[in-house]
C-alpha positions, 0 to 999 in steps of 0.5 A: 768227508775230508776229501770231497771238497779237494776232489770236487770244489764245485760239488753242491755241498748245500743239498746234502748238508744233512748226510756229509756230517755223518758221513765225514764222522764215519771217516767215509771217503769219496772213493769208499762212497764210489766203490762200497755198496749203498746198503753197507754204507747205510748200515755203517751210518744209519743214514736212509739208503735212498739219500745215500744213493742220490749222494752217490749219483750226484758225485758220479755226475759231478765227476763226469762233468769235471772230466777233461781230456788229457792231452799227453806231450807226445800227442801234441808233438812235443818231446817227452820229458825223460831222465837219462840212464847215462847211456845213450844206447839204453835211453834209445831202448827206453824211448829216450829214458824214464818219463815223467808223469808216470809209474815206471818199475824195474822188475828183476831178481837180485843181481840184475841191476836194478839198484844200479839203474836207480842209482844212475837215475838219482844222479841224471835227474840233476843234470840239465837237459837232455839229460835230466831235469835240473831237479832233486831226487827223493830215494825212499828205501824199504830194505837197505839204505842209500849207497852213497859209496857207489854214487860217488864211484859213478860221479867219479867214473862216468863219462857223460858227467865228466865230459860233457857237463859243466862243473857248475851242472855236476850232480851232488849227493846233496840234492839226493833226499833219502828216507827209510821205511822199515814197515807198512805203518811207517810207510803209511805215515811218511808217504801220506804226511811227510813226503807231500810236505817235502814236495812242496818244499824241494824242487823234486823231479824224481821219487824212487821206491826201493823196493815196493814189495818188501813190507808187503811180503813181510806184513801180510804173511802173518800166522793165524789170518786167512790168506784170502783176508790178507790178499784182500787187504793188501789189494786194497793197500796197493790201490791206494799206493798206486793212486797216491804215486800217480797223483804225485807224478801228475801234479808235480810233473815228476817221474816215479820209479819203483823196483820190484822183486821177482819170485820163481813160476813153478809149473804144476805136477802133471803139466807138459813141459813148455819146451815140447808145447810149441809142437802143437797147434795151440800153445798152452803154458804150464800154469794155464793147464791147471784148469785141465783135469789130470789124466786118469783122475778117479777112473773107478769111482761112479758118479752116483756114489758122489754127493754131487754130480760131476758132468764129464762133458764139461769144457775147461775154460779157454787157456786164452782167457785164464790169467796164467795165460795172460801174464806172459804179456804183462809180466816179461817172462813166458812170451817166448815158447822156445825159451828154456830158462826159468820163469819169473813172475813179478811180485804183487801180482795183477793189482800192482801190474795195473797201477804202473805205466811202464814195466821194465824186465832186467835179466841175468845169465851166468857165463861159466868157463874152465879155470887156468891150471896153475899147479899140477894135479894132485890126484890122478882123476883131478883133471878138467874134462871137456870144460865141464868138470871144474868149470867156474863162473866167469861173468854175469851177462845182463838184459834189460827189456821193455815189457809194456810202455805207452810211449815206446814199443815193447821189446818183443818175445824172450831176449831177441829184442832185449838190450844187453848191457853191463855194470862198469865203474861209471855205471851202466853201459849197453853192449853193441855187437854186429849182425853176426855176433847178435845172430850168434848170441840169439842162438846161444840164448835159445840154447840156454 
């Protein structure tokens, strides 16, 4: 067993000298021993099941004795080490920035600003406190490569870097290491063998994975294999990935940031529109309504003609206990019953959500306007009516929302507590409004 000595250095291996060589020969890890059934391991290794049970019980007891309560810096009264977004208002909304020792996720659709946040963090981690850690960054890409042109643009135009940082402390592109993971095979090799060596040789304070879902979406949607087996294998890989990233974050006291894609969340046929559900006493999401039988289903089919019984008095599962209902609180979309914008769901599901410590959802909304007429109309009916006919896209509005985090309060329902920001030549910049503008903006967001 290759990892037992590393996990439990004081484990009494002499008491199980007859078992460990066989277990190691079959490449069974400590995690496999703790999560698999002893009967399955006994069938695989041809070892007595009672001896395996004693080995597993001893490992569990050793782990319990080795447990020590972890005291986080914020519990000791010390400030939590964070990496700035290079904007003070965005940092304040994030509780100081992106914390070290944990996995942080930025989730949002294409064009919402995920890559802009990641590039700003790559430069900020090189700055001295309170903006960064004076350390290097590792950018791991599964899609496109590192945008060096955009990094150079931020370096030239960002006000914090150019006005508040000394020349000797300025960040450099030479301090950003990069790697490409085109598929899961190369991802497994680089993350398990090359990155640990790199972390030992370089003073890395930030690891970025952009994006975490790309390879899993491509690899686990093959033809000729069942969906259940693919999902089980993907879940197993995600758990291992999360454990590996958390181990790096804690052992090297660095920040791990992952960008995640989102998918559209569709309502099932026959479900009640969510904008009309708030009128009732109990709200039910469209996804939660799957557990309810559709009205008028099989009205004339007698129960006796079916090969199995179908009790009419069966009570459906409470919506509050269903995953489709609960996901509104950890995905970032669907927590506002009055919102009418399209719902999204971060990729990789609940399994990946349990691996991260902080989720930040990014939203974008188009703003349309009527173009200015530069010439006379060609046709008689070629006119703009009430600003609707011929409207064009003027600009995108973007918001950042803290869905959950251990060190800062969540932003709240919908976009009311979210922080609006814009992408400028020098990076990210929060949009600060007075109370009257915030009230008007909130009414507009509810009407969208």
